[in-house]
C-alpha positions, 0 to 999 in steps of 0.5 A: 127776308126778300120775297115775291107775291102772287095773288088774284090782284097780280097781273099774269105778266107780273106773276111770270116775273115773280116766278123768274125771280124766285128761280133766278135771284138767290136773295129771293127766299120766299114766295107768297101765293094764295091757294087759288092762284097757286093750285094750277099752272105754276112750276115751283120746283125750286121750292123746298118748303111749302106752308099751307096757311089757308085750309081748303074744304076740297083736299084736291085743291091743296094737293094741286097746290103742293104738286107745284113743288112736287113735280118732275124736275124737283131734285130735293125733298119738299117739306110741307107744313099745314097750319091748323088752328086749335078748336076750329072746324079746320082742326076737326076736318084735319083729323079726318083727312 
């Protein structure tokens, strides 16, 4: 599976290129983004699935990250997956949200 990546080490210009690739290259099926980079300022309306792999203590940060795919212009349903490890503090927190 071909993918692009955005994290804190990726320069702004490269981030823009990664987003363009995601939207324009049918072979790019996955974008890997750290939540700190993916929570603000990105248009990911081409996304159909969002997998949250790093639970956040602040639920609004996760909500903002999900909003990158659930925004004006999205024409498809977006499926969200949250991965929570069993017997961890994240599991306890997840039960209360």
